[in-house]
N, C-alpha and C positions, 0 to 999 in steps of 0.2 A: 508349392508354387509361389512365385514372386511376381508382383506387379511392378513395372518399371516406369510408370507414368511420371513425367516431370512435374515437380511441385513448386519450384522456385518462381516460375513465371507463368504457370497455368497452361503450358503447352499441352495440347491433347495427344500428341504423339506418344505412343507407348506400346509395349508388348508384354506378353506373359511368358516366363521361362519356367522350366520344371527341372528339378534336380533328380538325376537317376545315376546310380553307380558312380557317385562322387563327381559327376559332371553335370553341367547345365545345358539344357536343350531348349531351343525356341519352340514354344507350343503354338502361339498365334499372336497376331498383331491386334492391338486394341484400336489404334488409329494410325494412319500414315500421314496425317495432316500436321503441319507445324504452324504456329502463330507468330513466328519470328524468322529473321533471316538466318540461313544456315551458315555454319562456320566457314570462313573464306580460306582459300588455299594459302594465302600469304600469312595467315595467323596460325596455321596448323602446327607450326613448330612449338607453340606454347603447350600443346597437349602432350608432346613427346618429352618434355622436361621432367625427369624423375626427381623425387624429393632430394636425393643425395646431391644432385647437381644444381638445385635451385638456389641461386645467390643473386644479391643485388649489390653492385659495387658501392663503396662508401660515397664517392662523388655523386652518384646517381641518387642515393638516399638524401644527401645534403640538398640537392636540387629539389627533390620531392618535398622535403620539409619546408623549403621556401615557398613552394606552390601551395602547400597546405595552409601556411600562415596568411596567404593571400585569399583564403576562403574558396579556393578552387575545389570542385567536387572530386571525390576519390577516383571515380571512373575516368574523369578527364586527366587527372594526374597520372594514372596508369598508362593511358594512351601517350601522353607527353613523354614519359620516361622510356617507353618502348621506342618512340621516334628518335629520342636522344641517342639510344644505342644503335639504331639503324643508320643514323647519320654518321656514326663512327665506323660503320661497316661491320658491326658486331651483332650477334643474335641475342635478344633478350632471354635470359635464363631464369625467369621467374613467372609467376602467375598473378592474376589480379588479387587473389587472396593473400599472397605473400606481401604485396604492397600495402594492403590494409593492415596486416599484422605488424609490419615494420614501422609504419608511419603513425599508427594509432597507439598512444601511450597505454601501458598495461594498467590493469585495475589497481595494482599496488602503487604504481607511480601516481596515478590520478588521485588516489585516496590520500597520499602524502602531500599532494600539492593542492591546497585550497585557497591559493592566492587570488584567483579570479573571483571566487565566491566572497572572500573577505573584502576585496575592493568594491564589489557590488553592494555589500552591506554598508560600507563606509560612505558610499556615494548616495544611497537612498535613505539611510536612517541616521538619526543622531546617536551619539555614543550610548545613551541609556536604553535605546530601543532594540539593541541586539547584544548577543553574547555568544562566544564559542569556547570550546574546551578541547584540548588535544591530549592524546594518551602519552605514555612515556617515550614512545618512538616518534612523537611529533605528528601523528596522524589525527585527523579530525574525528572526534568521537561524539561530540554534542554540539548542537547549534540551536540558537533561539533568535527569533526576530518578530517584532510586533508590527502591525499594519496601522497606518495613520487613522483611517476612518473607524476601524474597529476599536482602536485604543481610545479614541475620543468618546465613542459610544459607551465603552466600559467605564470610563471615569465619570461620565454624566449619569450613569445608572444609579448612583448613590446607594440606597439601602436595598434595592431589588436586584442585586447582582447574582444572576444564575449563569453558570458556565458549563458548557459541554466540552470535554476533552476527549477526542477520538484519535487513536493511533493506528487504526485499521485500514487507512486509505490505500497505501501502497508503499513500496520501498524504491529508493533510487538505485542507480547502477552499482553503488557501493554497498548495498544492503542496509542502508540507513532508513529507518521507519519515519514516515511523515506523520506528525501529529498536529491537529488543528484545534485551537481554542475558539469556540463560537459562542455568541450571545445574541440577544434580541435588542435592537435599537429602539428609540422612542416611537418609530413608525411601525413597529411590529415586524420588522424585517430581520432575517438572520444575517449577521455580519461576522467575519473572521477577525478575531482580536489579535491573535498571534499564531505563530507556527513553530514547530520544533522538528529537529532531525536527530535521531538517536540510533547508535549502533546496538545498544542493549536497552532493555526496559527493566532495570533493577531499581531498587529503592533509591540509591544514591543519585542515579540519573534523573529519576522523576522529581526528587527533591530539588535538584539543580534547576530543572525547568520551571517548577512552581515558584522558586525564589527569583528566577530571572523575570517571570511575568510580574511578580509583585514589585520588583525594582523598576521595571519599565513603566508601570502604571502608577508610579508615585505612592506605593504602599497600599493601594486599593486591593484588598483581599476579597474573594468571593464569599457569599453566604451559602450557596448551594453549588455543588459540582456533580455533574453526571459523567460517569465513565463506563467502560465496558466490563467492569468487575474485576480487572486485574488486581491481584493481591498486593503486589509490590507497589502499585500505584495507590492503593488504598492506604497502606502504611505510610507512604510519602505524604499523602494528603493530611493525615492526622498529625504527623510530626511537623509539617510546615504550617498548617492552619488548624489547630486543635478544635476550634469552634465551628468548623465548616460542617454542613450537612452533606453527606456523601450518598448519592443515589445511583443505582445501576441504570444503565440505558434501558429504556422500555423494550426495544426490539430484542436485545440480548436476554432480558428478563423473560420475554415471551418465548424465546427459543428454549429456555430452561423449563418453562411451564409445559411446553409441547413434549419435551423429552420425558418428563417425569409424570405427567398426568394423562396424556392422551392414551397410553396403553391401559390405564386403570379405568378411565371414564367410559370407554366403549361408545355405545350409542348416544350417551349424554354429552359427548365431546363437542358437537356442533353447538348445543345450547350454551355450554360453558364458554366456548370460544367467543360467541356473540356477546355474552355478558362481560367477559374479560375485556374485549376491545372497546365496548361502550364505556367502561370505567376508565380504561387507559387513555382513550382519545379525548375524553371529556376532562380537559386538564386546566381550565381557567379557574379563577378565584370563585366563581359561582358554584362550583362542584364541591367545595370544601365541606359544606354542611351535609351533603348527601353521600359523601364518600364512604363513611363507616357503614351506613345502612346498605348501600349497594354492595360493598365488599362482603358484608355478612350474608347477603343473598347468594353471592358466589360461593362462599364458604359452606353454606347449608347444602348447596347442590353437591359439593364434593363429599360431605359427610353422609348424605343420603345414599350416594352410589357406593361408598366404602362400607356402609352398614349392610346394604344389600349383598355385597360381595362376601362379607363376613358371615351372613346368615346362610349363604350357599356354600360355605366352607372355603371361601377364597381368602384374600389378604385381610388381616384384621384392620378394623377402622381405628383402633386406639392409637393415638399419637400421630395420625396420618392426615389431620385436617390442614386447612390452608390458613390457619389462624395467625401464624407468625408472619406477619406482613410488614413489620416495622421498616424494613429496607425499602418498601415501596410507598410508604405513607408520604404525603406531601408535607413539607415543613410548615410549621405554624408560626 
């Protein structure tokens, strides 16, 4: 059986059909109520236009492009083009979807044309605050730009430069990943220092972004960088800033802990989780002295559970402790 409820505008009208003997049969109506005006008779011809006959004359398309440049909505453009044909005594041989497909540039065309984006960068930023790179076919593959307030906070940070670089926000319509460099300003507020757009996240691309950030901030390199643990990004950090301390993002580190330890700890998991987040969230300078002691308490809990499992014939406790936590230690 198949439900035919309209999804595009939330119309409750719908019915259920059933397939039998290679035919569809109406079984029952879901609702006979519409939440919109029904299709008018003078527009019914649009429904009868089969794909092979759907065409939009070139002069009509040219007029549609001029309307699009004037910021007219696509639906209004469609109505205007239909009226244009009717004024000529001709029947429009296209649908609204055809107008959208014809007047909206393809993904490939948009990706190749970054002139508007480039003009925006030139208008809002000085030449050292942004950078772009195109591939061999002239398509935009990398972009970087810094933000004034965040850049100023970054330069003023002097020796306490801690940077978070996250590329897991989202992608734009061209599949380019948005990356944000964030830090803390003098008032303890999170500010965005710079942003990047990348088609790929390979070592070369990450190195290019890090070098662009350093150039934009007058050579001010970070002391600590937190990332999502991407290996290509880790290699790029070491090659660009060999002295930097690279730490994994706590949230992603916690996801890895859940994946690997929750099945092992069993009933002790809730106690472990509570201790883990007490340590993880207590992140200011006052916790440096107690960090090793607190972490040892966490590690002892894991060892105790593993030892009990080993005594019961379960997984061996040897080499399975939580002792190797160098990637999580705070920089000194």
